[in-house]
C-alpha positions in Angstrom: 74.6 79.1 80.6 76.8 81.8 78.9 74.4 84.1 81.6 76.4 82.1 84.2 79.7 82.1 82.5 79.4 86.1 81.9 79.6 86.2 85.8 81.9 84.0 86.4 84.3 85.6 84.0 83.1 89.5 85.2 84.2 88.5 88.8 87.7 86.5 88.0 88.5 89.4 85.7 87.4 92.0 87.6 89.4 90.6 90.8 92.4 89.9 88.6 92.6 93.8 87.3 92.5 95.0 91.2 95.1 92.6 91.8 96.8 93.5 89.2 96.8 97.4 89.6 97.3 97.0 93.5 100.0 94.5 92.3 101.5 98.0 90.3 100.7 100.9 92.9 102.7 98.6 95.5 105.6 98.2 93.2 105.3 102.1 92.5 104.9 103.2 96.2 107.8 100.7 96.7 110.0 103.2 94.7 108.5 106.9 96.0 108.6 105.2 99.8 111.2 102.8 100.2 111.8 100.9 103.2 115.2 101.8 104.9 118.2 99.7 103.8 118.3 96.4 105.2 114.9 96.4 106.1 112.7 92.6 105.7 109.7 93.3 104.9 108.8 89.5 105.4 109.8 90.3 109.3 106.3 91.4 110.5 108.1 93.3 113.5 110.4 95.3 110.6 106.9 95.5 108.6 105.2 97.2 111.5 107.8 99.1 112.2 107.9 100.8 108.6 104.3 101.2 107.9 104.5 102.9 111.2 107.4 105.4 109.9 105.6 106.0 106.8 104.7 109.5 105.7 100.9 110.9 105.9 101.0 111.2 102.0 101.8 107.5 101.6 99.2 106.7 103.4 96.7 108.7 101.8 98.1 107.8 98.0 97.7 104.5 99.3 93.9 105.0 99.8 93.8 106.1 96.2 95.4 103.8 94.8 93.8 101.2 96.0 91.0 103.3 95.4 91.1 103.8 91.7 92.6 99.9 91.1 89.3 98.8 92.8 87.3 101.5 90.3 88.4 100.6 87.4 88.6 96.2 88.4 84.6 96.6 89.4 83.3 98.5 86.3 86.0 96.0 84.2 84.3 93.5 85.9 80.6 94.4 86.1 80.6 95.6 82.3 81.8 91.8 81.0 79.4 90.5 83.4 76.5 92.5 81.5 73.5 92.4 84.0 73.5 92.9 88.1 76.4 95.2 87.6 76.0 96.7 90.8 75.8 92.8 92.8 79.5 91.8 90.5 81.5 95.1 91.2 80.3 94.5 95.3 80.9 90.6 94.9 84.8 92.2 93.5 85.3 95.1 95.3 84.8 92.4 98.4 88.5 91.1 97.9 90.7 93.9 98.6 88.2 95.3 101.1 89.1 91.1 103.0 92.6 91.7 102.1 92.8 95.3 103.5 90.7 94.1 106.7 93.2 90.9 107.4 96.1 93.3 106.8 95.4 96.1 109.6 94.4 93.1 111.4 97.9 91.4 111.8 99.7 95.5 111.4 99.0 98.5 113.4 97.9 101.4 111.3 96.9 105.0 111.7 93.4 105.3 113.9 92.8 108.1 111.3 93.4 105.0 108.3 91.2 102.8 109.6 87.5 104.1 108.4 88.5 105.8 105.3 90.2 102.4 104.3 86.8 100.8 105.3 85.0 102.8 103.2 87.5 102.9 100.1 86.4 99.9 98.4 82.8 99.5 98.7 82.1 103.2 97.4 84.7 102.3 94.6 82.6 99.2 94.2 79.6 101.1 93.9 81.1 104.0 92.0 82.5 101.3 89.3 79.0 99.1 89.5 77.1 102.3 88.9 79.1 103.1 85.9 79.1 99.9 84.2 75.4 99.8 85.2 74.6 103.8 83.2 77.0 101.9 80.1 74.4 99.4 79.9 71.7 101.3 79.7 70.0 102.2 76.3 71.2 105.1 74.6 67.7 106.8 74.6 67.6 106.3 78.6 70.7 108.4 78.8 69.2 111.7 77.5 
């Protein structure tokens, strides 16, 4: 039973960390790349126009911010879970990936952005899981 609880706490905690860090990144991004005055981002057409007008660096920073958030959340969550860190990390990393797919389905993004966005989440999840796995190994095996 304790193993199941650790798994659930690890996954839920990891997802929570990813969400909080992505929200923090999004708040910072809104300061760095504000929408034009009078833009209603709740209006889908205005949101599409805003995304289309973003400079390339904003989209690159999006990948970096979301990738780092995924890395941190998957590492912490997989570490908490204590076993099968790669599997736990992939479950955690699936959530921002699904969110990104849904966002790109509704809001057009540049063609160059789609593949890196879809690869960032699983790559960072694998890295976070691998880091947790490495951390969990007995110290004699690390030498």
